[in-house]
C-alpha positions as CSV (number, residue, x, y, z in Angstrom):
1,M,165.7,83.9,138.8
2,N,166.7,87.5,139.3
3,L,165.0,90.5,137.7
4,N,168.4,91.6,136.4
5,D,168.6,88.5,134.2
6,K,165.3,89.3,132.5
7,K,166.5,92.8,131.6
8,G,169.5,91.2,129.7
9,V,167.2,88.9,127.8
10,S,164.9,91.7,126.7
11,G,167.9,93.7,125.4
12,I,168.9,90.7,123.2
13,V,165.3,90.3,121.9
14,T,165.3,94.0,121.1
15,V,168.5,93.8,119.1
16,V,167.3,90.7,117.2
17,L,164.0,92.4,116.3
18,L,165.8,95.5,115.1
19,I,168.1,93.4,112.9
20,L,165.0,91.6,111.4
21,V,163.3,94.9,110.7
22,A,166.4,96.2,109.0
23,I,166.7,93.1,106.8
24,T,163.0,93.3,105.9
25,A,163.3,97.0,104.9
26,V,166.3,96.2,102.7
27,A,164.5,93.3,101.0
28,L,161.4,95.5,100.3
29,I,163.5,98.3,98.9
30,A,165.4,95.9,96.7
31,A,162.2,94.3,95.4
32,F,161.1,97.6,94.0
33,L,164.4,99.1,93.0
34,I,166.0,96.3,91.1
35,P,163.2,95.9,88.5
36,F,163.1,99.7,88.0
37,I,166.9,99.8,87.4
38,K,166.7,96.9,85.0
39,G,164.0,98.6,83.0
40,S,166.0,101.8,82.7
41,L,169.1,100.0,81.6
42,T,167.2,98.1,78.9
43,E,165.9,101.3,77.4
44,S,169.3,103.0,77.6
45,Q,171.0,100.0,76.0
46,E,168.6,100.2,73.0
47,C,169.6,103.8,72.3
48,F,173.3,103.0,72.9
49,E,173.1,100.4,70.1
50,V,171.8,102.9,67.6
51,L,173.9,105.8,68.7
52,G,175.6,107.4,65.7
53,K,173.9,104.9,63.3
54,V,171.6,107.5,61.6
55,D,173.2,110.4,59.9
56,V,172.1,113.3,57.6
57,V,174.3,113.3,54.5
58,P,175.3,116.8,53.5
59,G,175.5,117.7,49.8
60,Q,173.2,118.2,46.9
61,F,170.4,116.0,48.2
62,T,170.1,117.8,51.5
63,C,168.8,121.3,50.8
64,L,165.8,123.7,50.9
65,N,163.9,124.6,47.8
66,A,162.3,127.9,48.8
67,T,160.3,128.0,45.5
68,S,158.4,124.8,46.1
69,N,158.6,125.0,50.0
70,E,160.2,121.6,50.1
71,V,163.2,120.3,52.0
72,Q,165.2,117.3,50.7
73,V,167.1,115.3,53.4
74,R,169.4,112.4,52.6
75,I,169.5,110.0,55.5
76,K,172.1,107.3,55.9
77,R,171.6,104.3,58.2
78,G,174.5,102.4,59.7
79,F,174.7,98.8,60.8
80,T,172.8,98.5,64.0
81,G,173.1,94.7,64.8
82,D,170.3,93.5,67.0
83,A,168.8,96.9,67.7
84,E,165.6,97.6,65.7
85,I,164.8,101.1,64.4
86,S,161.0,101.2,64.1
87,S,160.8,104.8,62.7
88,L,162.7,108.1,62.4
89,A,161.7,111.4,63.9
90,V,162.7,114.4,61.7
91,V,162.5,117.9,63.2
92,F,163.0,121.0,61.1
93,A,163.8,124.3,62.9
94,G,164.0,127.9,61.7
95,G,162.5,131.3,62.1
96,G,161.7,130.7,65.8
97,Q,159.6,127.6,65.2
98,S,160.0,123.9,64.6
99,K,157.9,121.0,63.1
100,R,158.3,117.3,63.6
101,Y,157.6,114.7,60.9
102,D,157.6,110.9,61.6
103,L,159.0,108.6,59.0
104,V,157.2,105.3,59.6
105,P,157.7,102.4,57.2
106,G,154.6,101.7,55.3
107,G,153.1,105.1,56.3
108,T,151.6,107.4,53.7
109,P,151.8,110.9,55.1
110,T,150.6,113.7,52.8
111,S,153.7,115.9,53.5
112,I,156.5,113.4,53.1
113,R,157.7,111.5,50.0
114,E,160.7,109.7,48.8
115,L,162.7,111.5,46.2
116,S,161.6,109.2,43.4
117,G,158.0,108.9,44.6
118,D,154.8,110.8,45.2
119,Y,153.2,112.1,48.4
120,E,150.6,109.3,48.3
121,D,153.2,106.5,48.2
122,S,154.1,104.5,51.3
123,L,157.5,105.2,52.8
124,N,160.5,102.9,53.4
125,L,163.3,103.5,55.9
126,P,166.8,103.1,54.6
127,G,168.1,99.5,55.1
128,E,171.3,98.9,57.1
129,G,174.2,100.5,55.3
130,E,171.9,102.3,52.8
131,E,170.9,105.9,52.2
132,N,167.6,107.4,51.1
133,T,166.4,110.9,50.2
134,Y,163.1,112.2,51.5
135,V,161.2,115.3,50.5
136,F,159.2,117.2,53.1
137,N,156.6,119.8,52.4
138,V,157.4,122.6,54.8
139,S,154.9,125.2,53.5
140,T,153.6,125.8,57.1
141,M,157.1,127.1,58.2
142,T,158.5,130.6,57.4
143,S,162.1,129.3,57.1
144,V,164.1,126.2,57.7
145,D,167.7,126.4,59.0
146,T,168.4,123.0,60.6
147,V,167.2,119.4,60.7
148,E,167.5,116.8,63.5
149,V,167.0,113.1,62.7
150,S,166.4,110.8,65.6
151,P,166.0,107.0,65.5
152,V,163.0,105.6,67.3
153,V,163.6,102.1,68.7
154,S,161.0,99.4,69.1
155,S,160.1,100.5,72.6
156,E,159.0,103.8,71.1
157,K,161.9,105.7,72.8
158,V,163.3,108.5,70.7
159,C,167.1,108.4,70.8
160,E,169.8,111.0,70.4
161,A,169.4,113.2,67.3
162,T,171.8,114.0,64.5
163,L,171.8,117.7,63.7
164,A,172.6,119.2,60.3
165,A,172.3,122.6,58.6
166,I,170.0,123.0,55.6
167,P,171.5,125.1,52.8
168,S,169.5,126.4,49.8
169,C,169.3,124.1,46.8
170,S,171.5,125.0,43.8
171,A,169.5,126.0,40.7
């Protein structure tokens, strides 16, 4: 056997080893990347299914009563199919500040009530295709100009908000 023949064999072994290292690297990256992408897509899909399904209804039931420091907001819920809305995040803004309220079914917050109820009553979310009016005590805010209502899906992800202006209530 010649020494020249051994050099050719070691070159082939080197190429085969490099190919194996590359395949192993791709397999390791895929093992971590694919579950990450699947998780992100699942969360995005949940929000996509509720996109535009929660609206603020303008009119006489969406307004600010400056005398009682209460804001009424009429919220309409569309048909969401398989997506589950676990709660609603309501954010009021005005006067350079904002405040978030969470509408959780069965919750009894002291600063939120349904229009026909008391502040001690438990809350209900609007059913699919229904509307409900909520009254918020905003005495800690100097003014309220806008409201954002965001659905919160079962994975606790807060989805895209619906923004509406808050006019003064008619006397």
